[in-house]
MDTraj code that builds the backbone (N, CA, C; nanometers):
import mdtraj as md
import numpy as np

residues = "MET LEU ASP ASN ARG VAL ALA HIS ASN LEU PRO ALA ILE TYR ASP GLY ILE LYS GLU THR ASP GLU LEU THR GLU THR VAL ALA ILE GLU LEU ASP GLU LEU ASP GLU ALA ARG LYS ARG VAL GLU ILE GLU GLN PHE ILE MET THR ALA SER GLU LYS PHE ILE ARG MET ARG GLU ARG GLY TYR ASP ILE LEU ALA ASP PRO THR THR GLU SER LEU ASP PHE ARG ARG ARG ARG LEU ILE VAL ARG GLN SER THR ARG LEU PRO ILE THR GLN ARG LYS VAL ARG GLU ILE LEU THR GLU LEU VAL GLY HIS SER ASN PHE GLU GLU TYR LEU ASP VAL GLU ASN CYS THR THR THR PHE VAL PHE GLU ALA THR ASP THR THR LEU SER ARG GLU ILE ASP LEU THR LEU GLU ARG ILE ILE PRO LEU ASN MET GLY LEU LYS VAL ALA ARG ARG LEU ILE THR LYS LEU TYR VAL PRO SER PHE LEU THR THR GLY SER GLU ILE THR LEU HIS PRO MET ASN ILE GLU LYS ILE GLU SER GLN THR SER SER ILE ASN LEU VAL GLY VAL LYS THR ALA SER THR ILE THR ILE SER PRO LEU".split()
xyz = np.array([
    [-10.1243, 0.0087, 0.7411],
    [-10.0626, 0.0186, 0.6435],
    [-10.0473, -0.0903, 0.5097],
    [-9.9764, -0.0596, 0.4420],
    [-10.0064, -0.1542, 0.3179],
    [-9.8641, -0.2270, 0.3779],
    [-9.8965, -0.3948, 0.2946],
    [-9.8032, -0.4773, 0.3314],
    [-9.6914, -0.5255, 0.2318],
    [-9.6186, -0.4355, 0.2067],
    [-9.4851, -0.4568, 0.0967],
    [-9.3570, -0.4512, 0.1766],
    [-9.2499, -0.4335, 0.0924],
    [-9.1559, -0.4603, 0.1722],
    [-9.0873, -0.2886, 0.2246],
    [-9.1333, -0.1472, 0.1595],
    [-9.1039, -0.0186, 0.2309],
    [-9.1781, -0.0077, 0.3364],
    [-9.2936, -0.0524, 0.3505],
    [-9.3946, -0.0210, 0.4584],
    [-9.3366, -0.0633, 0.5754],
    [-9.2971, -0.1485, 0.5608],
    [-9.2509, -0.2955, 0.6776],
    [-9.1246, -0.2055, 0.7530],
    [-9.0776, -0.0749, 0.6989],
    [-8.9370, -0.0588, 0.7653],
    [-8.9826, 0.0900, 0.8208],
    [-9.1360, 0.1717, 0.8225],
    [-9.1634, 0.2765, 0.8472],
    [-9.2398, 0.2139, 0.9568],
    [-9.2090, 0.3303, 1.0801],
    [-9.2454, 0.3217, 1.2031],
    [-9.4263, 0.3489, 1.1872],
    [-9.4997, 0.3155, 1.3139],
    [-9.6184, 0.2708, 1.3322],
    [-9.6839, 0.4258, 1.3121],
    [-9.6585, 0.5092, 1.3141],
    [-9.6981, 0.6409, 1.3254],
    [-9.7308, 0.6649, 1.1572],
    [-9.6992, 0.6220, 1.0373],
    [-9.7276, 0.6549, 0.9232],
    [-9.8674, 0.5615, 0.8984],
    [-9.8358, 0.4464, 0.9701],
    [-9.9752, 0.3969, 0.9548],
    [-10.1435, 0.4632, 0.8919],
    [-10.1758, 0.4307, 0.8362],
    [-10.3199, 0.4600, 0.7599],
    [-10.3394, 0.6313, 0.6888],
    [-10.1773, 0.6490, 0.6763],
    [-10.1799, 0.8000, 0.5704],
    [-10.1615, 0.7541, 0.4455],
    [-10.2809, 0.8395, 0.3761],
    [-10.2688, 0.7972, 0.2141],
    [-10.1518, 0.8200, 0.1901],
    [-10.0854, 0.9705, 0.1992],
    [-9.9763, 0.9765, 0.0838],
    [-9.8448, 0.8655, 0.1358],
    [-9.8357, 0.8260, 0.2721],
    [-9.7314, 0.7679, 0.2823],
    [-9.7817, 0.6080, 0.1989],
    [-9.9167, 0.5762, 0.1944],
    [-9.8781, 0.4368, 0.1388],
    [-9.8617, 0.4427, -0.0115],
    [-9.9221, 0.5584, -0.0667],
    [-9.9018, 0.5816, -0.2290],
    [-9.7558, 0.5716, -0.2392],
    [-9.6795, 0.6396, -0.1545],
    [-9.4789, 0.6654, -0.1676],
    [-9.4102, 0.4844, -0.1523],
    [-9.5174, 0.4488, -0.0302],
    [-9.4602, 0.3139, -0.0556],
    [-9.4739, 0.2290, -0.1271],
    [-9.5678, 0.2631, -0.1661],
    [-9.6252, 0.1468, -0.2948],
    [-9.5388, 0.1197, -0.4063],
    [-9.5007, 0.2776, -0.4610],
    [-9.4525, 0.3345, -0.5662],
    [-9.2935, 0.2741, -0.5446],
    [-9.2517, 0.2807, -0.4664],
    [-9.0839, 0.2764, -0.3853],
    [-9.0569, 0.1279, -0.4121],
    [-9.1792, 0.0420, -0.3724],
    [-9.1872, -0.1004, -0.3663],
    [-9.1604, -0.1543, -0.5036],
    [-9.2318, -0.1135, -0.5863],
    [-9.2551, -0.1390, -0.7123],
    [-9.1307, -0.1034, -0.7941],
    [-9.0889, 0.0031, -0.7618],
    [-8.9285, 0.0417, -0.8287],
    [-8.8229, -0.0646, -0.7685],
    [-8.8298, -0.0821, -0.6477],
    [-8.7121, -0.2084, -0.5928],
    [-8.6994, -0.3161, -0.6374],
    [-8.8307, -0.3558, -0.6728],
    [-8.8358, -0.4975, -0.7410],
    [-8.7986, -0.4650, -0.8848],
    [-8.8407, -0.4120, -0.9480],
    [-8.8141, -0.3941, -1.0915],
    [-8.6053, -0.3661, -1.0866],
    [-8.5501, -0.2925, -0.9813],
    [-8.4176, -0.2719, -0.9234],
    [-8.3281, -0.3988, -0.9313],
    [-8.4096, -0.5296, -0.8753],
    [-8.3943, -0.6509, -0.8164],
    [-8.3763, -0.7605, -0.9544],
    [-8.4638, -0.6977, -1.0133],
    [-8.5234, -0.8137, -1.1178],
    [-8.3448, -0.7949, -1.2444],
    [-8.3430, -0.6168, -1.2473],
    [-8.2451, -0.5972, -1.3708],
    [-8.1226, -0.6320, -1.2858],
    [-8.1352, -0.6349, -1.1483],
    [-7.9492, -0.6583, -1.0707],
    [-7.9124, -0.8169, -1.1584],
    [-8.0381, -0.8552, -1.1014],
    [-8.0412, -1.0262, -1.1362],
    [-8.0336, -1.0679, -1.2698],
    [-8.0865, -0.9895, -1.3903],
    [-8.0625, -1.0026, -1.5204],
    [-7.9281, -0.9676, -1.5611],
    [-7.8408, -0.8738, -1.5021],
    [-7.7130, -0.8240, -1.4921],
    [-7.5955, -0.9634, -1.4643],
    [-7.6722, -1.0178, -1.3673],
    [-7.5562, -1.1163, -1.2864],
    [-7.5845, -1.2490, -1.3963],
    [-7.7226, -1.2946, -1.4401],
    [-7.7447, -1.3926, -1.5816],
    [-7.5980, -1.3400, -1.6870],
    [-7.6376, -1.2581, -1.6931],
    [-7.5548, -1.2304, -1.8410],
    [-7.3713, -1.2158, -1.8783],
    [-7.3474, -1.2150, -1.6872],
    [-7.1791, -1.1685, -1.6599],
    [-7.1220, -1.3200, -1.7000],
    [-7.2369, -1.4548, -1.7212],
    [-7.1254, -1.5869, -1.7047],
    [-7.2262, -1.6418, -1.8552],
    [-7.1815, -1.7068, -1.9412],
    [-7.1173, -1.7725, -2.0201],
    [-7.2307, -1.8570, -2.0156],
    [-7.2451, -1.9395, -1.9405],
    [-7.3489, -2.0622, -1.9560],
    [-7.4712, -1.9962, -1.8857],
    [-7.4976, -1.8836, -1.8518],
    [-7.6480, -1.8698, -1.8408],
    [-7.6840, -1.7079, -1.9178],
    [-7.5815, -1.6881, -1.9787],
    [-7.6059, -1.5401, -2.1130],
    [-7.7296, -1.6137, -2.1776],
    [-7.7806, -1.4819, -2.2255],
    [-7.8870, -1.5143, -2.3359],
    [-7.8439, -1.4867, -2.4452],
    [-7.8881, -1.5978, -2.5450],
    [-7.8853, -1.5402, -2.6946],
    [-7.8347, -1.4220, -2.7265],
    [-7.9005, -1.3342, -2.6887],
    [-7.8452, -1.2051, -2.7654],
    [-7.7311, -1.1383, -2.7301],
    [-7.6590, -1.2081, -2.5667],
    [-7.5689, -1.1653, -2.4890],
    [-7.4006, -1.2071, -2.5605],
    [-7.4857, -1.3775, -2.6024],
    [-7.3455, -1.4983, -2.6446],
    [-7.3588, -1.4636, -2.8450],
    [-7.4459, -1.3472, -2.8900],
    [-7.3944, -1.3039, -3.0279],
    [-7.2857, -1.1909, -2.9700],
    [-7.3390, -1.0897, -2.8766],
    [-7.2112, -0.9724, -2.8518],
    [-7.0857, -1.0503, -2.8460],
    [-7.0527, -1.1673, -2.7456],
    [-6.9098, -1.2238, -2.7177],
    [-6.8925, -1.2730, -2.8522],
    [-6.9962, -1.3521, -2.9509],
    [-6.9337, -1.4161, -3.0374],
    [-6.8339, -1.3062, -3.1500],
    [-6.8605, -1.2189, -3.1227],
    [-6.8291, -1.0576, -3.2030],
    [-6.7117, -1.0550, -3.2085],
    [-6.6883, -1.0239, -3.0591],
    [-6.5096, -1.0199, -2.9649],
    [-6.4037, -1.1074, -3.0401],
    [-6.5163, -1.2645, -3.0800],
    [-6.4135, -1.3698, -3.0932],
    [-6.4110, -1.3798, -3.2425],
    [-6.4330, -1.2909, -3.3358],
    [-6.4653, -1.2620, -3.4843],
    [-6.5751, -1.4207, -3.5337],
    [-6.6231, -1.4765, -3.4537],
    [-6.7437, -1.5711, -3.4367],
    [-6.8443, -1.5526, -3.5241],
    [-6.8768, -1.6082, -3.6578],
    [-6.9936, -1.6033, -3.7457],
    [-7.0567, -1.7245, -3.7292],
    [-7.1648, -1.7501, -3.6315],
    [-7.2601, -1.8062, -3.5452],
    [-7.3645, -1.8667, -3.6495],
    [-7.4287, -1.9813, -3.6415],
    [-7.5338, -1.9781, -3.7817],
    [-7.5972, -2.0925, -3.6631],
    [-7.7430, -1.9664, -3.5912],
    [-7.8368, -2.0472, -3.5398],
    [-7.9008, -2.1187, -3.5777],
    [-7.9056, -2.1885, -3.7060],
    [-8.0212, -2.2784, -3.7583],
    [-7.9318, -2.4296, -3.7170],
    [-7.7702, -2.4197, -3.7360],
    [-7.7324, -2.5835, -3.7185],
    [-7.6490, -2.5620, -3.6142],
    [-7.6064, -2.4526, -3.5314],
    [-7.5467, -2.4658, -3.3913],
    [-7.6634, -2.4322, -3.2481],
    [-7.6514, -2.5223, -3.1855],
    [-7.7016, -2.4721, -3.0993],
    [-7.6817, -2.4151, -3.0039],
    [-7.7579, -2.3203, -2.8798],
    [-7.7373, -2.2126, -2.7963],
    [-7.6145, -2.3023, -2.6940],
    [-7.5711, -2.4270, -2.6502],
    [-7.5441, -2.4739, -2.5415],
    [-7.3935, -2.4971, -2.6835],
    [-7.3759, -2.5478, -2.7370],
    [-7.2456, -2.5989, -2.8444],
    [-7.2202, -2.4112, -2.8670],
    [-7.2477, -2.3285, -2.8701],
    [-7.2431, -2.1583, -2.8854],
    [-7.1603, -2.1917, -2.7631],
    [-7.2398, -2.1937, -2.6721],
    [-7.1935, -2.0924, -2.5310],
    [-6.9841, -2.2174, -2.5069],
    [-7.0338, -2.3346, -2.4884],
    [-6.9073, -2.4052, -2.4576],
    [-6.7916, -2.3725, -2.5712],
    [-6.8412, -2.3054, -2.7173],
    [-6.7247, -2.2855, -2.7852],
    [-6.6766, -2.1583, -2.7244],
    [-6.7789, -2.0565, -2.6947],
    [-6.6745, -1.9352, -2.6337],
    [-6.5832, -1.9371, -2.5405],
    [-6.6178, -2.0692, -2.3906],
    [-6.5569, -2.0828, -2.3103],
    [-6.4209, -2.1379, -2.3724],
    [-6.3812, -2.2424, -2.4066],
    [-6.2830, -2.2924, -2.5089],
    [-6.2102, -2.1822, -2.5462],
    [-6.2568, -2.0851, -2.6371],
    [-6.1572, -1.9731, -2.6808],
    [-6.1356, -1.8833, -2.6106],
    [-6.1951, -1.8854, -2.4634],
    [-6.1528, -1.7926, -2.3743],
    [-6.0335, -1.8723, -2.2836],
    [-6.0300, -1.9897, -2.2529],
    [-5.9277, -2.0634, -2.2037],
    [-5.8289, -2.1222, -2.3055],
    [-5.8224, -2.0909, -2.3820],
    [-5.6852, -2.1517, -2.4613],
    [-5.5712, -1.9988, -2.4402],
    [-5.5282, -2.0360, -2.3351],
    [-5.3809, -1.9308, -2.3068],
    [-5.2524, -1.9967, -2.3050],
    [-5.1456, -1.9455, -2.3578],
    [-5.0213, -2.0262, -2.4086],
    [-4.9559, -1.9839, -2.2601],
    [-4.8691, -2.0893, -2.2666],
    [-4.8158, -2.2331, -2.3146],
    [-4.9150, -2.2951, -2.2192],
    [-4.9598, -2.3960, -2.2500],
    [-5.0616, -2.5092, -2.1821],
    [-5.0175, -2.6583, -2.1710],
    [-5.0588, -2.7172, -2.1060],
    [-4.9888, -2.8433, -2.1113],
    [-5.0763, -2.9670, -2.1959],
    [-5.0430, -3.0834, -2.1785],
    [-5.1057, -3.1614, -2.2634],
    [-5.2576, -3.1880, -2.1594],
    [-5.2488, -3.2201, -2.0449],
    [-5.3369, -3.2376, -1.9593],
    [-5.4734, -3.0979, -2.0069],
    [-5.3754, -2.9702, -1.9964],
    [-5.4741, -2.8574, -2.0204],
    [-5.5992, -2.8726, -2.1533],
    [-5.5015, -2.9421, -2.2840],
    [-5.5676, -2.9517, -2.3876],
    [-5.6707, -3.0227, -2.3876],
    [-5.6180, -3.1696, -2.3235],
    [-5.7353, -3.2693, -2.2650],
    [-5.8878, -3.2087, -2.2263],
    [-5.8659, -3.0813, -2.1272],
    [-5.9578, -3.0096, -2.0415],
    [-6.0232, -2.9554, -2.1648],
    [-5.9666, -2.9001, -2.2541],
    [-6.0063, -2.7969, -2.3358],
    [-6.1292, -2.8879, -2.4480],
    [-6.0525, -2.9754, -2.4683],
    [-6.1419, -3.0616, -2.5788],
    [-6.2692, -3.1245, -2.4868],
    [-6.2775, -3.1734, -2.3681],
    [-6.3727, -3.2112, -2.3139],
    [-6.4796, -3.0805, -2.2780],
    [-6.4198, -2.9782, -2.2596],
    [-6.4907, -2.8929, -2.2469],
    [-6.5739, -2.8753, -2.3843],
    [-6.5255, -2.8972, -2.4763],
    [-6.5749, -2.8857, -2.6470],
    [-6.7024, -2.9688, -2.6699],
    [-6.6272, -3.0689, -2.6300],
    [-6.6979, -3.1731, -2.7100],
    [-6.7821, -3.3003, -2.6367],
    [-6.6805, -3.3207, -2.4900],
    [-6.7761, -3.3922, -2.3871],
    [-6.6570, -3.5111, -2.3600],
    [-6.6644, -3.5829, -2.2382],
    [-6.6185, -3.6417, -2.2288],
    [-6.5524, -3.7756, -2.2681],
    [-6.6654, -3.8424, -2.2899],
    [-6.7067, -3.9601, -2.3894],
    [-6.7133, -3.9551, -2.5566],
    [-6.6664, -3.8125, -2.5647],
    [-6.6691, -3.7957, -2.7489],
    [-6.5437, -3.8256, -2.8028],
    [-6.4588, -3.8480, -2.7255],
    [-6.3404, -3.8646, -2.8301],
    [-6.2016, -3.9331, -2.7298],
    [-6.1192, -4.0032, -2.7858],
    [-6.0121, -4.1040, -2.7490],
    [-5.9083, -4.0643, -2.7411],
    [-5.7951, -4.0474, -2.6616],
    [-5.7231, -3.9861, -2.6641],
    [-5.5386, -4.0913, -2.6020],
    [-5.4078, -4.0820, -2.7422],
    [-5.3720, -4.2000, -2.6981],
    [-5.2559, -4.0959, -2.7000],
    [-5.1752, -4.1320, -2.5966],
    [-5.0668, -4.0456, -2.5069],
    [-4.9344, -4.1339, -2.5474],
    [-4.8051, -4.0745, -2.6266],
    [-4.7221, -4.1259, -2.6543],
    [-4.6148, -4.0614, -2.5600],
    [-4.5757, -4.0849, -2.4904],
    [-4.4500, -4.0139, -2.3756],
    [-4.3552, -3.9988, -2.3888],
    [-4.3063, -4.1339, -2.4854],
    [-4.1367, -4.1343, -2.5457],
    [-4.0905, -4.0696, -2.6287],
    [-4.2099, -4.0376, -2.7474],
    [-4.2084, -3.9334, -2.8757],
    [-4.2912, -3.7984, -2.8345],
    [-4.3297, -3.7310, -2.7708],
    [-4.4189, -3.6773, -2.6746],
    [-4.4731, -3.5781, -2.7656],
    [-4.5825, -3.7414, -2.8370],
    [-4.7122, -3.6932, -2.8563],
    [-4.8331, -3.7244, -2.8686],
    [-4.9568, -3.6476, -2.9018],
    [-5.0667, -3.6995, -2.8359],
    [-5.1805, -3.6746, -2.9794],
    [-5.2398, -3.8132, -2.9767],
    [-5.3392, -3.8154, -3.1057],
    [-5.4850, -3.8385, -3.0077],
    [-5.5580, -3.7168, -3.0746],
    [-5.6848, -3.7523, -3.0021],
    [-5.7261, -3.8003, -3.1609],
    [-5.8608, -3.8489, -3.1348],
    [-6.0115, -4.0015, -3.2032],
    [-6.0926, -3.9023, -3.1807],
    [-6.1719, -3.8479, -3.2582],
    [-6.2974, -3.7661, -3.3100],
    [-6.3669, -3.8869, -3.4101],
    [-6.5228, -3.8443, -3.3405],
    [-6.6257, -3.9221, -3.4853],
    [-6.6531, -3.8460, -3.5346],
    [-6.6186, -3.8484, -3.7074],
    [-6.6043, -3.7447, -3.8435],
    [-6.7642, -3.7496, -3.8484],
    [-6.8665, -3.7463, -3.7490],
    [-7.0175, -3.7025, -3.8316],
    [-7.0348, -3.5719, -3.7629],
    [-7.0328, -3.5128, -3.6942],
    [-7.0945, -3.3490, -3.7073],
    [-6.9901, -3.2547, -3.7680],
    [-7.0051, -3.2190, -3.8646],
    [-6.9284, -3.0608, -3.9681],
    [-6.9276, -3.0096, -3.8692],
    [-7.0306, -2.9299, -3.8382],
    [-7.0299, -2.8041, -3.7437],
    [-6.9088, -2.8221, -3.6240],
    [-6.8762, -2.9353, -3.5595],
    [-6.8192, -2.9908, -3.4431],
    [-6.6705, -3.0155, -3.4757],
    [-6.6404, -3.0506, -3.6150],
    [-6.5242, -3.0908, -3.6296],
    [-6.4469, -3.0041, -3.7191],
    [-6.5016, -2.8891, -3.7259],
    [-6.4575, -2.7577, -3.7559],
    [-6.3870, -2.6807, -3.6834],
    [-6.5041, -2.7091, -3.5935],
    [-6.4657, -2.6213, -3.4303],
    [-6.3304, -2.6902, -3.3601],
    [-6.3138, -2.7927, -3.4042],
    [-6.1959, -2.8692, -3.3365],
    [-6.0785, -2.8255, -3.3749],
    [-6.1001, -2.8432, -3.5252],
    [-5.9617, -2.7829, -3.6209],
    [-5.9405, -2.6387, -3.5411],
    [-5.9845, -2.5929, -3.5425],
    [-5.9847, -2.4017, -3.5049],
    [-5.9267, -2.4024, -3.3843],
    [-5.9888, -2.4760, -3.2934],
    [-5.9396, -2.4572, -3.1426],
    [-5.7780, -2.5286, -3.1239],
    [-5.7578, -2.6711, -3.2208],
    [-5.6371, -2.7535, -3.2031],
    [-5.5142, -2.6495, -3.2819],
    [-5.5460, -2.5376, -3.3921],
    [-5.4954, -2.5136, -3.4616],
    [-5.4132, -2.3421, -3.3781],
    [-5.5097, -2.3025, -3.2915],
    [-5.4754, -2.1687, -3.1975],
    [-5.3223, -2.2445, -3.0234],
    [-5.3453, -2.3799, -3.0392],
    [-5.3546, -2.4267, -2.9369],
    [-5.1688, -2.5139, -2.9370],
    [-5.0906, -2.4244, -2.8751],
    [-4.9374, -2.4858, -2.9278],
    [-4.9095, -2.5184, -2.7475],
    [-4.9371, -2.7040, -2.6830],
    [-4.8970, -2.7260, -2.5524],
    [-4.7714, -2.7211, -2.5914],
    [-4.7292, -2.7125, -2.4281],
    [-4.5763, -2.7414, -2.3853],
    [-4.5058, -2.8582, -2.4310],
    [-4.4278, -2.8600, -2.5214],
    [-4.2947, -2.9728, -2.5282],
    [-4.4137, -3.1183, -2.5473],
    [-4.5347, -3.1039, -2.6425],
    [-4.5608, -3.1897, -2.7135],
    [-4.6517, -3.1929, -2.8282],
    [-4.6533, -3.2329, -2.9243],
    [-4.7006, -3.2675, -3.0445],
    [-4.8880, -3.2816, -3.1176],
    [-4.9232, -3.2433, -3.1572],
    [-5.0263, -3.2906, -3.1530],
    [-5.1306, -3.3308, -3.3106],
    [-5.1774, -3.4655, -3.3073],
    [-5.2466, -3.5459, -3.3942],
    [-5.3695, -3.5511, -3.3715],
    [-5.4528, -3.5457, -3.5032],
    [-5.5875, -3.6009, -3.4976],
    [-5.6282, -3.6672, -3.5783],
    [-5.6900, -3.7725, -3.5570],
    [-5.7992, -3.8427, -3.6388],
    [-5.8945, -3.8221, -3.6181],
    [-5.9871, -3.8887, -3.7152],
    [-6.1348, -3.9069, -3.7286],
    [-6.1720, -4.0217, -3.7656],
    [-6.3070, -4.0422, -3.7239],
    [-6.3468, -4.2103, -3.7165],
    [-6.4566, -4.2085, -3.7610],
    [-6.4709, -4.2997, -3.8415],
    [-6.6256, -4.3304, -3.9031],
    [-6.7011, -4.4494, -3.8509],
    [-6.8037, -4.4860, -3.7955],
    [-6.8534, -4.6089, -3.7927],
    [-7.0033, -4.6476, -3.8998],
    [-6.9683, -4.7189, -3.9578],
    [-7.0841, -4.7756, -4.0709],
    [-7.1851, -4.8893, -4.0133],
    [-7.2412, -4.9041, -4.0428],
    [-7.3378, -5.0137, -4.0315],
    [-7.2818, -5.0875, -4.2009],
    [-7.2315, -5.2630, -4.1756],
    [-7.2576, -5.2818, -4.2862],
    [-7.3369, -5.4120, -4.3057],
    [-7.4396, -5.4557, -4.4225],
    [-7.6002, -5.5190, -4.4001],
    [-7.5471, -5.6276, -4.4997],
    [-7.5716, -5.7683, -4.4964],
    [-7.4934, -5.8318, -4.5298],
    [-7.6272, -5.9251, -4.5559],
    [-7.6937, -5.9140, -4.6652],
    [-7.8013, -6.0749, -4.6785],
    [-7.8003, -6.1628, -4.6643],
    [-7.8564, -6.2327, -4.6348],
    [-7.8588, -6.4282, -4.6396],
    [-8.0136, -6.4915, -4.6692],
    [-7.9867, -6.6098, -4.5744],
    [-8.1127, -6.7060, -4.6810],
    [-8.1365, -6.7961, -4.5323],
    [-8.2626, -6.8218, -4.4917],
    [-8.2334, -6.8864, -4.3622],
    [-8.3304, -6.9584, -4.3766],
    [-8.3196, -7.1504, -4.3835],
    [-8.4265, -7.2201, -4.3696],
    [-8.4640, -7.2940, -4.2291],
    [-8.5645, -7.3786, -4.2210],
    [-8.5751, -7.3993, -4.0672],
    [-8.5853, -7.5605, -4.0811],
    [-8.5005, -7.6251, -4.0016],
    [-8.5418, -7.7798, -3.9613],
    [-8.4470, -7.8209, -3.8992],
    [-8.4098, -7.9674, -3.8886],
    [-8.3596, -8.0130, -3.7586],
    [-8.2046, -8.0080, -3.7519],
    [-8.1345, -7.9177, -3.8790],
    [-7.9789, -7.9425, -3.8513],
    [-7.9272, -7.7905, -3.8838],
    [-7.8055, -7.7123, -3.8482],
    [-7.8034, -7.6043, -3.8459],
    [-7.6518, -7.5720, -3.9362],
    [-7.6778, -7.5441, -4.0376],
    [-7.5231, -7.5094, -4.0965],
    [-7.4939, -7.3396, -4.1161],
    [-7.3943, -7.3080, -4.1101],
    [-7.3353, -7.1882, -4.1448],
    [-7.2452, -7.1541, -4.2430],
    [-7.2408, -7.0967, -4.2935],
    [-7.1214, -7.0324, -4.4205],
    [-7.0981, -6.9310, -4.4171],
    [-6.9980, -6.8806, -4.3397],
    [-6.9439, -6.7142, -4.3605],
    [-6.9218, -6.7198, -4.4823],
    [-6.8945, -6.5868, -4.4840],
    [-6.8429, -6.4813, -4.6070],
    [-6.7409, -6.4622, -4.5670],
    [-6.6450, -6.4493, -4.6769],
    [-6.4958, -6.4703, -4.6061],
    [-6.4353, -6.2972, -4.6960],
    [-6.4644, -6.1883, -4.5640],
    [-6.4387, -6.0517, -4.5822],
    [-6.3272, -6.0078, -4.5637],
    [-6.2494, -5.9502, -4.6569],
    [-6.0805, -5.8784, -4.5784],
    [-6.1120, -5.7512, -4.5681],
    [-5.9970, -5.6888, -4.5110],
    [-5.9519, -5.5473, -4.5324],
    [-6.0330, -5.4381, -4.5099],
    [-6.1402, -5.5011, -4.4127],
    [-6.2383, -5.3998, -4.3661],
    [-6.2117, -5.2962, -4.2223],
    [-6.1546, -5.1843, -4.2308],
    [-6.0972, -5.1137, -4.1353],
    [-6.2071, -5.0700, -4.0574],
    [-6.2942, -5.0397, -4.1240],
    [-6.4256, -4.9118, -4.0256],
    [-6.4993, -5.0342, -3.9437],
    [-6.5565, -4.9805, -3.8243],
    [-6.5880, -5.1011, -3.7879],
    [-6.7704, -5.1008, -3.8109],
    [-6.7759, -5.2283, -3.8085],
    [-6.9149, -5.2723, -3.8942],
    [-6.9960, -5.3496, -3.8075],
    [-7.1306, -5.3425, -3.7810],
    [-7.2295, -5.4088, -3.6758],
    [-7.3341, -5.4528, -3.8403],
    [-7.3714, -5.5794, -3.8444],
    [-7.4388, -5.6115, -3.9124],
    [-7.6154, -5.6511, -3.8817],
    [-7.6928, -5.6654, -3.9705],
    [-7.8193, -5.6616, -3.9605],
    [-7.8604, -5.7585, -4.0849],
    [-7.9203, -5.8898, -4.0805],
    [-7.9484, -5.9638, -4.1576],
    [-8.0586, -5.9814, -4.2099],
    [-8.0621, -5.9986, -4.3221],
    [-8.1993, -5.9892, -4.4122],
    [-8.2248, -6.1447, -4.4485],
    [-8.3391, -6.1589, -4.3939],
    [-8.3273, -6.3109, -4.4209],
    [-8.4786, -6.3392, -4.5074],
    [-8.4951, -6.4515, -4.5500],
    [-8.6131, -6.5604, -4.5823],
    [-8.6223, -6.6890, -4.4853],
    [-8.7610, -6.6805, -4.4902],
    [-8.8019, -6.8435, -4.4106],
    [-8.8487, -6.9088, -4.4518],
    [-8.8015, -7.0512, -4.4310],
    [-8.9187, -7.1796, -4.5166],
    [-8.9041, -7.2698, -4.4571],
    [-9.0082, -7.3486, -4.4675],
    [-8.9676, -7.5380, -4.3710],
    [-8.9245, -7.6529, -4.4564],
    [-8.8122, -7.6786, -4.3844],
    [-8.7216, -7.7993, -4.4126],
    [-8.6751, -7.8591, -4.3195],
    [-8.6073, -7.9847, -4.3583],
    [-8.5463, -8.1081, -4.2777],
    [-8.3979, -8.0101, -4.2062],
    [-8.3426, -7.9194, -4.2915],
    [-8.2549, -7.8665, -4.2121],
    [-8.1992, -7.7331, -4.2336],
    [-8.1278, -7.6793, -4.1364],
    [-8.0882, -7.5022, -4.1734],
    [-7.9686, -7.5030, -4.2498],
    [-7.9728, -7.4339, -4.2955],
    [-7.8979, -7.3926, -4.3833],
    [-7.8721, -7.1924, -4.3906],
    [-7.7316, -7.1467, -4.3582],
    [-7.7492, -6.9852, -4.3740],
    [-7.6674, -6.9394, -4.4265],
    [-7.6524, -6.8927, -4.5856],
    [-7.5879, -6.9354, -4.6859],
    [-7.6318, -6.7336, -4.7165],
    [-7.4863, -6.6986, -4.6872],
    [-7.4750, -6.5498, -4.7441],
    [-7.4938, -6.5399, -4.9082],
    [-7.5689, -6.4411, -4.8995],
    [-7.5734, -6.4157, -5.0819],
    [-7.4400, -6.3759, -5.1561],
])
top = md.Topology()
chain = top.add_chain()
for i, resn in enumerate(residues, 1):
    res = top.add_residue(resn, chain, resSeq=i)
    for name in ("N", "CA", "C"):
        top.add_atom(name, md.element.get_by_symbol(name[0]), res)
traj = md.Trajectory(xyz[None], top)
């Protein structure tokens, strides 16, 4: 008897019968295909495992016009989950959970003012697509007894040119830079020559 999932369940009397072998082989193939189709259906039921085709179908239900050239499939999945999660009314903690699902736990800061019943969320102003989705999400959310505020932060690098000479003494002349509100990191461009003193003088 053939070694397939159907033949295993037949009594030994059918062993060696050609018609039985052919039938069991055909039915076994069909059952394998049925199992594979069932697995695909189960996969497409969930947003995080669904294919791009079914994600696109779900997006149409929420009037989302996705741009596959700039939006990753992972981001589109998380956006759909957020759209489905915005049920009213919701608490401030639920708002935080929704934003965490959308942008990640470490990609925003939250400042809760209990006395004034306001919450301020601070995001990095780097990804235009993500910033737009944050705005659309918060526009639909009405938290329970809580006002929402959104701030965006832009981190830039400040390049300060300076001149460096080598020797036995070091003198540092810092620049007096005031009213810089953005966070900065400095990278010094230096020229080097041999001398009896070392002086760092910003240009």
